[in-house]
N, CA, C and O atoms as a GROMACS GRO file, in nm:
protein
  412
    1MET      N    1  11.296   3.585  -6.775
    1MET     CA    2  11.208   3.511  -6.864
    1MET      C    3  11.097   3.441  -6.786
    1MET      O    4  10.987   3.422  -6.837
    2GLN      N    5  11.126   3.402  -6.662
    2GLN     CA    6  11.028   3.327  -6.583
    2GLN      C    7  10.900   3.406  -6.560
    2GLN      O    8  10.791   3.348  -6.555
    3ALA      N    9  10.910   3.538  -6.547
    3ALA     CA   10  10.791   3.621  -6.522
    3ALA      C   11  10.690   3.608  -6.632
    3ALA      O   12  10.570   3.606  -6.604
    4ILE      N   13  10.731   3.600  -6.754
    4ILE     CA   14  10.636   3.588  -6.865
    4ILE      C   15  10.549   3.464  -6.851
    4ILE      O   16  10.430   3.467  -6.882
    5PHE      N   17  10.608   3.356  -6.805
    5PHE     CA   18  10.531   3.231  -6.793
    5PHE      C   19  10.429   3.242  -6.679
    5PHE      O   20  10.319   3.188  -6.688
    6THR      N   21  10.465   3.312  -6.573
    6THR     CA   22  10.372   3.338  -6.463
    6THR      C   23  10.258   3.426  -6.512
    6THR      O   24  10.141   3.400  -6.481
    7GLU      N   25  10.290   3.530  -6.589
    7GLU     CA   26  10.187   3.618  -6.644
    7GLU      C   27  10.095   3.545  -6.740
    7GLU      O   28   9.973   3.564  -6.737
    8ILE      N   29  10.152   3.461  -6.825
    8ILE     CA   30  10.072   3.385  -6.922
    8ILE      C   31   9.981   3.286  -6.847
    8ILE      O   32   9.865   3.269  -6.884
    9GLU      N   33  10.032   3.222  -6.744
    9GLU     CA   34   9.951   3.129  -6.666
    9GLU      C   35   9.833   3.201  -6.600
    9GLU      O   36   9.722   3.149  -6.599
   10ALA      N   37   9.858   3.320  -6.545
   10ALA     CA   38   9.750   3.399  -6.486
   10ALA      C   39   9.647   3.439  -6.591
   10ALA      O   40   9.527   3.433  -6.566
   11GLU      N   41   9.695   3.478  -6.708
   11GLU     CA   42   9.604   3.516  -6.817
   11GLU      C   43   9.519   3.398  -6.860
   11GLU      O   44   9.400   3.413  -6.884
   12PHE      N   45   9.580   3.279  -6.869
   12PHE     CA   46   9.502   3.160  -6.903
   12PHE      C   47   9.395   3.133  -6.796
   12PHE      O   48   9.284   3.089  -6.829
   13GLY      N   49   9.426   3.158  -6.670
   13GLY     CA   50   9.327   3.142  -6.564
   13GLY      C   51   9.209   3.234  -6.583
   13GLY      O   52   9.094   3.193  -6.566
   14ASP      N   53   9.239   3.360  -6.621
   14ASP     CA   54   9.130   3.456  -6.645
   14ASP      C   55   9.045   3.412  -6.766
   14ASP      O   56   8.922   3.420  -6.763
   15ILE      N   57   9.112   3.366  -6.869
   15ILE     CA   58   9.043   3.319  -6.990
   15ILE      C   59   8.954   3.201  -6.956
   15ILE      O   60   8.838   3.196  -6.998
   16GLU      N   61   9.006   3.107  -6.880
   16GLU     CA   62   8.930   2.989  -6.842
   16GLU      C   63   8.805   3.027  -6.760
   16GLU      O   64   8.697   2.972  -6.782
   17ALA      N   65   8.822   3.120  -6.667
   17ALA     CA   66   8.709   3.164  -6.585
   17ALA      C   67   8.601   3.228  -6.671
   17ALA      O   68   8.483   3.201  -6.651
   18GLU      N   69   8.641   3.313  -6.766
   18GLU     CA   70   8.545   3.379  -6.853
   18GLU      C   71   8.476   3.277  -6.944
   18GLU      O   72   8.354   3.284  -6.964
   19ALA      N   73   8.551   3.183  -6.999
   19ALA     CA   74   8.494   3.081  -7.085
   19ALA      C   75   8.398   2.991  -7.008
   19ALA      O   76   8.296   2.949  -7.063
   20THR      N   77   8.427   2.962  -6.884
   20THR     CA   78   8.336   2.882  -6.801
   20THR      C   79   8.204   2.954  -6.779
   20THR      O   80   8.097   2.895  -6.790
   21ARG      N   81   8.214   3.084  -6.748
   21ARG     CA   82   8.092   3.162  -6.727
   21ARG      C   83   8.011   3.172  -6.859
   21ARG      O   84   7.888   3.166  -6.858
   22LEU      N   85   8.082   3.187  -6.970
   22LEU     CA   86   8.014   3.194  -7.100
   22LEU      C   87   7.939   3.064  -7.126
   22LEU      O   88   7.823   3.068  -7.167
   23ARG      N   89   8.003   2.949  -7.102
   23ARG     CA   90   7.937   2.819  -7.120
   23ARG      C   91   7.812   2.811  -7.032
   23ARG      O   92   7.708   2.762  -7.076
   24GLU      N   93   7.823   2.858  -6.907
   24GLU     CA   94   7.709   2.855  -6.816
   24GLU      C   95   7.595   2.944  -6.868
   24GLU      O   96   7.479   2.905  -6.864
   25ALA      N   97   7.631   3.062  -6.917
   25ALA     CA   98   7.531   3.155  -6.969
   25ALA      C   99   7.461   3.096  -7.093
   25ALA      O  100   7.340   3.109  -7.109
   26ILE      N  101   7.540   3.031  -7.180
   26ILE     CA  102   7.482   2.970  -7.299
   26ILE      C  103   7.388   2.856  -7.258
   26ILE      O  104   7.280   2.842  -7.315
   27ALA      N  105   7.428   2.775  -7.161
   27ALA     CA  106   7.342   2.663  -7.116
   27ALA      C  107   7.210   2.719  -7.058
   27ALA      O  108   7.103   2.664  -7.083
   28GLN      N  109   7.220   2.826  -6.981
   28GLN     CA  110   7.100   2.886  -6.925
   28GLN      C  111   7.011   2.941  -7.034
   28GLN      O  112   6.889   2.924  -7.031
   29HIS      N  113   7.073   3.008  -7.132
   29HIS     CA  114   6.997   3.063  -7.245
   29HIS      C  115   6.925   2.952  -7.318
   29HIS      O  116   6.808   2.968  -7.353
   30LEU      N  117   6.991   2.843  -7.343
   30LEU     CA  118   6.930   2.731  -7.417
   30LEU      C  119   6.818   2.665  -7.337
   30LEU      O  120   6.724   2.611  -7.396
   31SER      N  121   6.827   2.669  -7.204
   31SER     CA  122   6.720   2.607  -7.125
   31SER      C  123   6.596   2.696  -7.121
   31SER      O  124   6.484   2.646  -7.108
   32VAL      N  125   6.615   2.827  -7.133
   32VAL     CA  126   6.501   2.922  -7.128
   32VAL      C  127   6.455   2.958  -7.268
   32VAL      O  128   6.335   2.971  -7.292
   33ARG      N  129   6.549   2.975  -7.361
   33ARG     CA  130   6.523   3.012  -7.499
   33ARG      C  131   6.431   3.135  -7.512
   33ARG      O  132   6.320   3.125  -7.563
   34PRO      N  133   6.481   3.251  -7.464
   34PRO     CA  134   6.399   3.370  -7.480
   34PRO      C  135   6.385   3.408  -7.627
   34PRO      O  136   6.469   3.372  -7.710
   35GLU      N  137   6.280   3.478  -7.658
   35GLU     CA  138   6.262   3.525  -7.795
   35GLU      C  139   6.380   3.615  -7.832
   35GLU      O  140   6.420   3.701  -7.753
   36PRO      N  141   6.436   3.598  -7.951
   36PRO     CA  142   6.552   3.680  -7.990
   36PRO      C  143   6.525   3.830  -7.984
   36PRO      O  144   6.616   3.909  -7.960
   37THR      N  145   6.400   3.868  -8.006
   37THR     CA  146   6.368   4.013  -8.007
   37THR      C  147   6.327   4.065  -7.869
   37THR      O  148   6.298   4.184  -7.854
   38SER      N  149   6.325   3.978  -7.770
   38SER     CA  150   6.290   4.020  -7.635
   38SER      C  151   6.408   4.085  -7.565
   38SER      O  152   6.521   4.073  -7.611
   39LEU      N  153   6.383   4.155  -7.454
   39LEU     CA  154   6.488   4.216  -7.377
   39LEU      C  155   6.586   4.108  -7.326
   39LEU      O  156   6.707   4.128  -7.329
   40ALA      N  157   6.533   3.995  -7.281
   40ALA     CA  158   6.618   3.886  -7.231
   40ALA      C  159   6.707   3.833  -7.343
   40ALA      O  160   6.825   3.806  -7.321
   41GLY      N  161   6.651   3.817  -7.463
   41GLY     CA  162   6.730   3.772  -7.576
   41GLY      C  163   6.841   3.872  -7.612
   41GLY      O  164   6.954   3.833  -7.641
   42TRP      N  165   6.805   3.999  -7.608
   42TRP     CA  166   6.902   4.106  -7.637
   42TRP      C  167   7.014   4.106  -7.532
   42TRP      O  168   7.131   4.118  -7.567
   43LYS      N  169   6.978   4.092  -7.404
   43LYS     CA  170   7.080   4.085  -7.298
   43LYS      C  171   7.175   3.966  -7.318
   43LYS      O  172   7.297   3.980  -7.310
   44ASP      N  173   7.115   3.851  -7.344
   44ASP     CA  174   7.198   3.733  -7.366
   44ASP      C  175   7.296   3.753  -7.480
   44ASP      O  176   7.414   3.719  -7.467
   45LEU      N  177   7.248   3.807  -7.589
   45LEU     CA  178   7.335   3.831  -7.705
   45LEU      C  179   7.452   3.919  -7.668
   45LEU      O  180   7.566   3.894  -7.709
   46HIS      N  181   7.427   4.023  -7.591
   46HIS     CA  182   7.533   4.116  -7.552
   46HIS      C  183   7.628   4.054  -7.452
   46HIS      O  184   7.748   4.083  -7.456
   47VAL      N  185   7.579   3.971  -7.362
   47VAL     CA  186   7.666   3.899  -7.270
   47VAL      C  187   7.756   3.804  -7.347
   47VAL      O  188   7.875   3.796  -7.319
   48PHE      N  189   7.699   3.732  -7.445
   48PHE     CA  190   7.780   3.639  -7.524
   48PHE      C  191   7.888   3.712  -7.602
   48PHE      O  192   8.002   3.666  -7.610
   49ALA      N  193   7.852   3.825  -7.659
   49ALA     CA  194   7.949   3.903  -7.739
   49ALA      C  195   8.061   3.958  -7.648
   49ALA      O  196   8.179   3.952  -7.684
   50SER      N  197   8.024   4.009  -7.533
   50SER     CA  198   8.123   4.066  -7.440
   50SER      C  199   8.217   3.956  -7.389
   50SER      O  200   8.339   3.976  -7.386
   51ALA      N  201   8.163   3.843  -7.351
   51ALA     CA  202   8.246   3.735  -7.299
   51ALA      C  203   8.339   3.681  -7.406
   51ALA      O  204   8.456   3.652  -7.380
   52THR      N  205   8.286   3.667  -7.528
   52THR     CA  206   8.369   3.618  -7.640
   52THR      C  207   8.484   3.713  -7.666
   52THR      O  208   8.596   3.670  -7.692
   53GLU      N  209   8.457   3.844  -7.659
   53GLU     CA  210   8.560   3.946  -7.681
   53GLU      C  211   8.666   3.939  -7.570
   53GLU      O  212   8.785   3.956  -7.597
   54LYS      N  213   8.623   3.914  -7.447
   54LYS     CA  214   8.721   3.902  -7.336
   54LYS      C  215   8.809   3.780  -7.353
   54LYS      O  216   8.929   3.787  -7.327
   55VAL      N  217   8.753   3.670  -7.397
   55VAL     CA  218   8.833   3.549  -7.420
   55VAL      C  219   8.932   3.574  -7.532
   55VAL      O  220   9.050   3.541  -7.519
   56TYR      N  221   8.887   3.632  -7.643
   56TYR     CA  222   8.978   3.657  -7.755
   56TYR      C  223   9.087   3.757  -7.717
   56TYR      O  224   9.204   3.737  -7.748
   57THR      N  225   9.048   3.865  -7.650
   57THR     CA  226   9.147   3.965  -7.611
   57THR      C  227   9.251   3.907  -7.517
   57THR      O  228   9.369   3.941  -7.526
   58GLY      N  229   9.209   3.820  -7.429
   58GLY     CA  230   9.305   3.752  -7.341
   58GLY      C  231   9.404   3.668  -7.421
   58GLY      O  232   9.524   3.670  -7.394
   59CYS      N  233   9.354   3.595  -7.518
   59CYS     CA  234   9.443   3.517  -7.606
   59CYS      C  235   9.536   3.608  -7.682
   59CYS      O  236   9.654   3.577  -7.696
   60GLU      N  237   9.486   3.720  -7.729
   60GLU     CA  238   9.567   3.814  -7.804
   60GLU      C  239   9.677   3.873  -7.716
   60GLU      O  240   9.789   3.892  -7.762
   61ARG      N  241   9.646   3.902  -7.590
   61ARG     CA  242   9.749   3.954  -7.498
   61ARG      C  243   9.859   3.852  -7.478
   61ARG      O  244   9.977   3.888  -7.474
   62ILE      N  245   9.822   3.725  -7.465
   62ILE     CA  246   9.923   3.620  -7.449
   62ILE      C  247  10.012   3.616  -7.573
   62ILE      O  248  10.135   3.612  -7.562
   63MET      N  249   9.950   3.616  -7.691
   63MET     CA  250  10.029   3.609  -7.814
   63MET      C  251  10.119   3.731  -7.828
   63MET      O  252  10.233   3.719  -7.874
   64ALA      N  253  10.070   3.848  -7.791
   64ALA     CA  254  10.153   3.970  -7.801
   64ALA      C  255  10.272   3.961  -7.706
   64ALA      O  256  10.382   4.006  -7.740
   65ARG      N  257  10.253   3.904  -7.587
   65ARG     CA  258  10.364   3.886  -7.494
   65ARG      C  259  10.467   3.791  -7.551
   65ARG      O  260  10.587   3.814  -7.539
   66ILE      N  261  10.421   3.684  -7.611
   66ILE     CA  262  10.513   3.587  -7.672
   66ILE      C  263  10.594   3.656  -7.783
   66ILE      O  264  10.715   3.639  -7.792
   67ALA      N  265  10.526   3.732  -7.867
   67ALA     CA  266  10.595   3.802  -7.975
   67ALA      C  267  10.699   3.900  -7.920
   67ALA      O  268  10.810   3.909  -7.973
   68ALA      N  269  10.664   3.971  -7.816
   68ALA     CA  270  10.754   4.072  -7.762
   68ALA      C  271  10.866   4.012  -7.678
   68ALA      O  272  10.983   4.048  -7.695
   69LEU      N  273  10.833   3.921  -7.588
   69LEU     CA  274  10.930   3.875  -7.490
   69LEU      C  275  11.004   3.747  -7.526
   69LEU      O  276  11.121   3.732  -7.492
   70ILE      N  277  10.940   3.657  -7.594
   70ILE     CA  278  11.008   3.533  -7.632
   70ILE      C  279  11.073   3.550  -7.770
   70ILE      O  280  11.191   3.518  -7.788
   71ASP      N  281  10.995   3.603  -7.868
   71ASP     CA  282  11.054   3.626  -7.999
   71ASP      C  283  11.151   3.745  -7.995
   71ASP      O  284  11.244   3.754  -8.076
   72GLY      N  285  11.130   3.835  -7.901
   72GLY     CA  286  11.214   3.953  -7.893
   72GLY      C  287  11.184   4.053  -8.003
   72GLY      O  288  11.268   4.136  -8.036
   73ALA      N  289  11.064   4.045  -8.060
   73ALA     CA  290  11.028   4.133  -8.173
   73ALA      C  291  10.881   4.171  -8.162
   73ALA      O  292  10.797   4.111  -8.228
   74PRO      N  293  10.850   4.270  -8.080
   74PRO     CA  294  10.709   4.310  -8.069
   74PRO      C  295  10.657   4.364  -8.202
   74PRO      O  296  10.732   4.418  -8.283
   75LEU      N  297  10.529   4.347  -8.220
   75LEU     CA  298  10.466   4.396  -8.343
   75LEU      C  299  10.422   4.540  -8.326
   75LEU      O  300  10.376   4.580  -8.219
   76ASP      N  301  10.436   4.618  -8.433
   76ASP     CA  302  10.383   4.752  -8.435
   76ASP      C  303  10.232   4.742  -8.433
   76ASP      O  304  10.173   4.667  -8.512
   77ARG      N  305  10.168   4.815  -8.347
   77ARG     CA  306  10.022   4.805  -8.332
   77ARG      C  307   9.946   4.894  -8.429
   77ARG      O  308   9.841   4.948  -8.395
   78GLY      N  309  10.000   4.909  -8.548
   78GLY     CA  310   9.931   4.985  -8.652
   78GLY      C  311   9.822   4.903  -8.716
   78GLY      O  312   9.787   4.795  -8.667
   79GLU      N  313   9.768   4.953  -8.822
   79GLU     CA  314   9.660   4.886  -8.893
   79GLU      C  315   9.706   4.747  -8.938
   79GLU      O  316   9.816   4.732  -8.991
   80GLY      N  317   9.622   4.648  -8.916
   80GLY     CA  318   9.654   4.512  -8.961
   80GLY      C  319   9.737   4.433  -8.861
   80GLY      O  320   9.776   4.320  -8.891
   81TRP      N  321   9.765   4.488  -8.743
   81TRP     CA  322   9.852   4.419  -8.651
   81TRP      C  323   9.791   4.290  -8.598
   81TRP      O  324   9.864   4.197  -8.565
   82HIS      N  325   9.658   4.282  -8.589
   82HIS     CA  326   9.592   4.160  -8.542
   82HIS      C  327   9.623   4.042  -8.636
   82HIS      O  328   9.654   3.932  -8.591
   83VAL      N  329   9.615   4.066  -8.765
   83VAL     CA  330   9.644   3.963  -8.865
   83VAL      C  331   9.792   3.926  -8.859
   83VAL      O  332   9.828   3.808  -8.864
   84ALA      N  333   9.877   4.025  -8.848
   84ALA     CA  334  10.023   4.000  -8.840
   84ALA      C  335  10.056   3.916  -8.720
   84ALA      O  336  10.139   3.825  -8.728
   85LEU      N  337   9.990   3.945  -8.606
   85LEU     CA  338  10.015   3.867  -8.484
   85LEU      C  339   9.974   3.722  -8.504
   85LEU      O  340  10.049   3.631  -8.468
   86LEU      N  341   9.857   3.699  -8.561
   86LEU     CA  342   9.813   3.561  -8.587
   86LEU      C  343   9.908   3.489  -8.684
   86LEU      O  344   9.941   3.372  -8.664
   87GLN      N  345   9.950   3.559  -8.787
   87GLN     CA  346  10.042   3.497  -8.884
   87GLN      C  347  10.174   3.462  -8.819
   87GLN      O  348  10.229   3.355  -8.842
   88ARG      N  349  10.227   3.553  -8.736
   88ARG     CA  350  10.353   3.529  -8.668
   88ARG      C  351  10.345   3.406  -8.579
   88ARG      O  352  10.432   3.319  -8.583
   89LEU      N  353  10.237   3.399  -8.497
   89LEU     CA  354  10.227   3.292  -8.400
   89LEU      C  355  10.185   3.160  -8.462
   89LEU      O  356  10.196   3.056  -8.397
   90ALA      N  357  10.139   3.161  -8.584
   90ALA     CA  358  10.102   3.039  -8.655
   90ALA      C  359  10.225   2.971  -8.716
   90ALA      O  360  10.214   2.861  -8.771
   91ASN      N  361  10.339   3.036  -8.707
   91ASN     CA  362  10.462   2.983  -8.766
   91ASN      C  363  10.572   2.977  -8.660
   91ASN      O  364  10.574   3.057  -8.567
   92PRO      N  365  10.664   2.879  -8.677
   92PRO     CA  366  10.779   2.878  -8.586
   92PRO      C  367  10.857   3.010  -8.604
   92PRO      O  368  10.852   3.072  -8.710
   93TYR      N  369  10.928   3.050  -8.499
   93TYR     CA  370  11.000   3.178  -8.508
   93TYR      C  371  11.148   3.158  -8.487
   93TYR      O  372  11.194   3.127  -8.377
   94ALA      N  373  11.222   3.175  -8.594
   94ALA     CA  374  11.368   3.185  -8.594
   94ALA      C  375  11.439   3.091  -8.494
   94ALA      O  376  11.524   3.135  -8.417
   95ASP      N  377  11.405   2.965  -8.497
   95ASP     CA  378  11.466   2.865  -8.410
   95ASP      C  379  11.451   2.898  -8.260
   95ASP      O  380  11.526   2.846  -8.177
   96ILE      N  381  11.355   2.984  -8.227
   96ILE     CA  382  11.331   3.021  -8.087
   96ILE      C  383  11.216   2.942  -8.028
   96ILE      O  384  11.220   2.898  -7.913
   97ARG      N  385  11.112   2.924  -8.109
   97ARG     CA  386  10.992   2.854  -8.059
   97ARG      C  387  10.917   2.790  -8.175
   97ARG      O  388  10.930   2.835  -8.290
   98PRO      N  389  10.838   2.685  -8.146
   98PRO     CA  390  10.751   2.627  -8.248
   98PRO      C  391  10.629   2.716  -8.271
   98PRO      O  392  10.615   2.819  -8.205
   99SER      N  393  10.544   2.678  -8.362
   99SER     CA  394  10.416   2.748  -8.384
   99SER      C  395  10.339   2.744  -8.253
   99SER      O  396  10.342   2.645  -8.180
  100VAL      N  397  10.271   2.853  -8.222
  100VAL     CA  398  10.191   2.863  -8.101
  100VAL      C  399  10.045   2.828  -8.130
  100VAL      O  400   9.978   2.769  -8.045
  101ILE      N  401   9.995   2.864  -8.247
  101ILE     CA  402   9.858   2.834  -8.287
  101ILE      C  403   9.860   2.760  -8.419
  101ILE      O  404   9.958   2.767  -8.493
  102SER      N  405   9.754   2.691  -8.448
  102SER     CA  406   9.744   2.620  -8.577
  102SER      C  407   9.631   2.679  -8.660
  102SER      O  408   9.548   2.756  -8.612
  103ALA      N  409   9.631   2.641  -8.785
  103ALA     CA  410   9.526   2.690  -8.875
  103ALA      C  411   9.390   2.647  -8.823
  103ALA      O  412   9.288   2.678  -8.884
   0.00000   0.00000   0.00000
């Protein structure tokens, strides 16, 4: 069980690094304020989208590990699994753990 906590801690480190870079990129964007239709504006938008996706995917990996290894009940990755994962982690699980995320 200890390995999962080490893996989750490493994932949080990656998420924090990406979020820090995203904050820096947003601050730089706001200081320059390129035209939204310019190449610089287009690049910024894509950087923001990519970084946001990396942060969310990292969070999702953590939640999937919790569902699989702590709950002992991995989710089927079929259609709608993202919603099912959020719903599962928003609630306590069978006297094993409290809610992991809130509304």
